[in-house]
C-alpha positions in Angstrom: 0.0 0.0 0.0 2.9 2.3 0.6 4.4 4.2 -2.3 8.1 4.7 -2.8 7.7 8.3 -1.8 5.8 7.6 1.5 7.0 9.5 4.6 7.1 6.0 6.1 9.5 4.8 3.5 11.9 7.7 3.0 14.9 8.3 5.3 17.5 10.9 6.0 17.4 14.7 5.1 14.2 14.2 2.9 12.3 12.6 5.7 13.4 15.2 8.2 12.3 18.0 5.8 8.9 16.5 5.0 8.3 15.5 8.6 9.1 19.1 9.7 6.8 20.7 7.0 3.7 18.5 7.9 4.3 18.4 11.7 5.1 22.1 11.9 1.9 23.1 10.0 -0.3 20.8 12.0 0.8 22.6 15.2 0.1 26.1 13.9 -2.6 28.3 15.5 -4.3 28.9 12.1 -4.7 25.2 11.5 -5.9 24.4 15.1 -8.4 27.3 15.0 -9.9 26.1 11.7 -9.8 22.4 12.3 -11.3 22.5 15.7 -14.5 24.2 14.3 -14.6 21.6 11.5 -14.3 18.6 13.9 -16.7 20.0 16.5 -19.4 20.6 13.8 -18.8 17.1 12.2 -19.0 15.4 15.5 -22.2 17.1 16.5 -23.9 16.2 13.2 -22.8 12.5 13.4 -23.7 12.0 17.1 -27.2 13.6 16.4 -27.8 11.2 13.6 -26.9 8.3 15.9 -29.9 8.8 18.2 -32.2 8.2 15.2 -30.8 4.8 14.5 -32.2 1.8 16.5 -28.9 -0.1 16.5 -25.7 1.1 15.1 -22.2 -0.2 14.9 -19.7 2.2 16.4 -16.8 0.8 14.4 -18.5 1.5 11.1 -20.0 4.9 12.2 -16.6 6.2 13.3 -15.2 5.4 10.0 -18.1 6.9 8.1 -17.6 10.1 10.0 -13.9 10.1 9.0 -14.8 9.6 5.4 -17.0 12.6 5.5 -14.2 14.6 6.9 -11.8 13.3 4.2 -14.2 14.5 1.5 -14.0 17.9 3.0 -10.2 17.8 2.8 -10.4 16.5 -0.7 -12.3 19.6 -1.9 -9.8 21.8 -0.1 -7.0 20.1 -1.9 -8.5 20.9 -5.3 -9.3 24.5 -4.4 -5.8 25.0 -2.9 -4.0 23.8 -5.9 -5.8 26.2 -8.2 -5.4 29.1 -5.8 -1.7 28.4 -5.4 -1.2 28.4 -9.2 -2.9 31.7 -9.6 -1.1 33.3 -6.7 2.3 32.2 -8.0 1.5 33.5 -11.5 0.4 36.9 -10.1 3.5 37.1 -7.9 5.9 35.8 -10.5 7.0 33.2 -7.9 8.7 35.9 -5.9 6.6 35.7 -2.7 5.7 32.7 -0.6 2.8 33.1 1.8 2.0 31.1 4.9 0.2 27.8 4.0 -3.4 27.5 4.9 -3.4 23.7 4.8 -0.9 20.8 4.4 -1.4 20.7 0.7 -0.5 24.4 0.5 2.5 23.9 2.6 3.8 21.0 0.4 2.9 22.6 -2.9 5.0 25.6 -1.9 7.9 23.3 -1.9 7.3 22.4 -5.6 8.1 26.0 -6.5 11.5 26.1 -4.6 14.0 28.2 -6.5 16.5 25.4 -6.0 15.5 22.8 -8.4 17.1 20.0 -6.4 14.9 20.8 -3.5 11.6 20.9 -5.4 9.0 18.3 -4.4 7.4 16.7 -7.4 3.6 16.6 -7.6 3.5 12.8 -7.5 5.5 12.9 -4.2 3.1 15.5 -2.7 0.0 13.7 -3.9 1.3 10.3 -2.5 2.0 11.7 0.9 -1.3 13.6 1.2 -3.2 10.3 0.5 -1.0 8.3 2.9 -1.5 10.8 5.6 -5.2 10.0 5.5 -4.7 6.2 5.9 -3.6 6.2 9.5 -6.4 8.5 10.4 -8.8 6.2 8.6 -8.0 3.3 11.0 -6.4 4.6 14.2 -8.6 7.4 15.4 -11.9 5.7 14.6 -10.7 2.6 16.4 -9.5 4.6 19.4 -13.1 6.2 19.6 -14.5 2.6 19.3 -12.4 1.3 22.1 -13.3 4.4 24.2 -17.0 3.7 23.9 -16.4 0.0 24.5 -14.4 0.6 27.8 -16.9 3.3 28.9 -19.8 1.0 28.4 -18.2 -1.8 30.4 -17.2 0.5 33.2 -20.1 2.8 34.2 -18.3 4.2 37.3 -15.6 5.5 34.9 -18.3 6.9 32.6 -20.0 8.7 35.4 -16.6 10.2 36.5 -15.7 11.3 32.9 -19.2 12.8 32.4 -18.9 14.7 35.7 -15.4 15.9 34.8 -16.5 17.2 31.5 -19.5 19.0 32.9 -17.3 20.7 35.3 -15.1 21.9 32.5 -18.1 23.6 31.0 -18.4 25.7 34.2 -14.8 26.9 34.2 -13.6 30.2 32.7 -10.5 30.9 30.7 -7.4 31.5 32.9 -5.1 34.3 31.7 -2.1 33.7 33.9 -0.8 30.2 35.0 2.6 31.4 35.9 4.1 31.0 32.4 4.3 33.4 29.6 4.4 31.9 26.1 5.1 34.4 23.4 2.5 34.7 20.5 3.0 32.2 17.7 5.4 30.1 19.7 4.6 26.3 19.7 4.4 24.1 22.8 5.0 20.5 21.9 4.2 17.9 24.5 5.2 14.2 23.5 2.8 11.6 24.8 4.0 8.1 24.4 2.3 4.7 24.4 2.0 2.2 27.3 4.3 -0.8 27.4 2.3 -3.8 28.5 4.9 -4.7 31.2 4.0 -5.2 34.9 7.4 -3.8 35.9 6.3 -0.5 34.5 2.5 -0.5 35.1 0.4 -2.5 37.7 -2.0 -4.8 35.8 -1.3 -3.2 32.4 -4.0 -5.1 30.6 -6.7 -3.8 33.0 -8.7 -0.7 32.0 -7.9 1.7 34.8 -7.9 5.4 33.9 -7.2 6.3 37.5 -3.7 4.9 37.2 -2.7 8.2 35.6 -3.9 10.2 38.6 -1.6 8.1 40.8 1.5 8.5 38.6 1.0 12.2 38.2 4.0 13.8 36.7 6.2 10.8 37.2 5.3 8.9 34.1 8.5 7.9 32.2 8.3 9.1 28.6 10.2 5.9 27.6 7.3 3.9 28.9 4.3 5.7 27.2 4.6 6.0 23.4 1.2 6.0 21.6 2.5 8.4 18.9 6.0 6.9 18.6 9.0 9.1 19.4 12.1 10.8 18.2 12.4 11.5 14.5 9.5 9.2 13.8 7.1 11.0 16.1 3.7 11.0 14.5 3.3 14.5 13.0 -0.5 14.4 13.5 -0.6 13.5 17.2 -2.1 16.8 18.2 -4.9 16.4 15.6 -5.7 12.8 16.8 -6.0 13.9 20.4 -8.1 16.9 19.4 -10.5 14.6 17.5 -10.8 12.2 20.3 -11.4 14.9 23.0 -14.1 16.6 21.1 -15.8 13.2 20.4 -15.7 12.0 23.9 -16.8 15.5 25.4 -19.9 15.6 23.0 -20.7 11.9 23.6 -20.7 11.8 27.4 -22.2 15.2 28.1 -25.1 14.9 25.6 -25.9 11.2 25.1 -26.5 8.0 26.9 -26.1 4.6 25.2 -26.5 0.9 25.7 -23.8 -1.4 24.3 -24.3 -5.0 23.4 -21.7 -7.7 24.3 -18.6 -7.6 22.1 -15.0 -8.6 22.2 -11.7 -6.9 21.2 -9.7 -8.7 18.4 -6.0 -7.8 18.7 -4.7 -9.6 15.5 -3.8 -8.7 12.8 -5.1 -5.2 13.9 -7.1 -4.0 16.7 -10.9 -4.0 16.1 -14.2 -5.2 17.6 -15.5 -8.7 16.7 -19.1 -7.4 16.1 -18.2 -3.7 15.4 -19.6 -2.7 18.8 -23.4 -2.4 18.3 -25.0 0.2 20.5 -28.2 2.1 21.0 -27.9 5.9 21.6 -30.4 8.3 23.2 -30.1 12.0 23.7 -29.9 13.1 27.4 -32.3 15.8 26.7 -34.9 13.2 25.5 -34.5 11.1 28.8 
C-alpha cells in the first residue's frame, strides 16, 4: 500500500524535511483554530444522527464520520491547488505566503528556486493520500475502544461525564505562571504504554485512574502512543483533538447501551461485532 515516496519509507534529510513541514503546520494556531471548528461541527452532526438509529455499529459509524471529513479535505486540496497556481502567477513566484493547509505547505515546496529541493507533484499527492490512511484506521478505532471501555465501566463513565460537565463551568485563565510568546509552539510528547507489569500494575486492565496516581512521574520511555524521536507522529495533536471533542460531546449529551462484544488484537485491533450500541439523547430522557 505504501508508495516509494511515502513518509514512512523515506529516510535521512528528505524525511526530516517533509516531517518538519507537515508536523510544523499541524501545530500552527491557524490550523488548530480552523480544524477545531470543522471537527466540532462534524462530531455534533454525526452524534445527532446516531440517536435516530435503532442499533448502530460504532466501528462503522466512526469510519463513516472520518470519510465525510476526508471528502471535505479532498475539496480543499483541489481548491488550494488552483489558488496556489494563480497566486504564484500573479507574484511571479517571488513571494511565498503562509500555507493554509498541508497541501498548500507541500505545494509551496514544488516552487522552490533550488530545483534539487523541489518536491514533485506525485510525491506530494502520494504523501497527502497516505497521511489519510492512519487516520482512517487509528482514530476511529480509538473512539470505538473508548465507547467499549466506557460501556463496560459505568463508574468511569460517570466520572468522565462529571469531569467534562465541570469543564463547561470553568472560565479561561489568563495567567498560569508561564508566559508563552505569541506564535510560539508548545509540543508535548505523549508516548504509548508498554504492557509490562514492571512499568505498570495490571497493564491489561482498563484503569484510567492509574494516571492520577502516577501524576507527573510517568516515564516518557514507557508511554509512546505516537512513537518518538524523528518518527514521532506529526498528526498527534490532531488525533488527540478529534478524540477529545468526540468524547466530550458523547458523554455530556448522550446515553447509550452497548451489546456484548470482544476486542480482536490480531492482525489489527478491532471489535469482533463492530460494537453495536443504541444511543439516546440526554435531553430526551
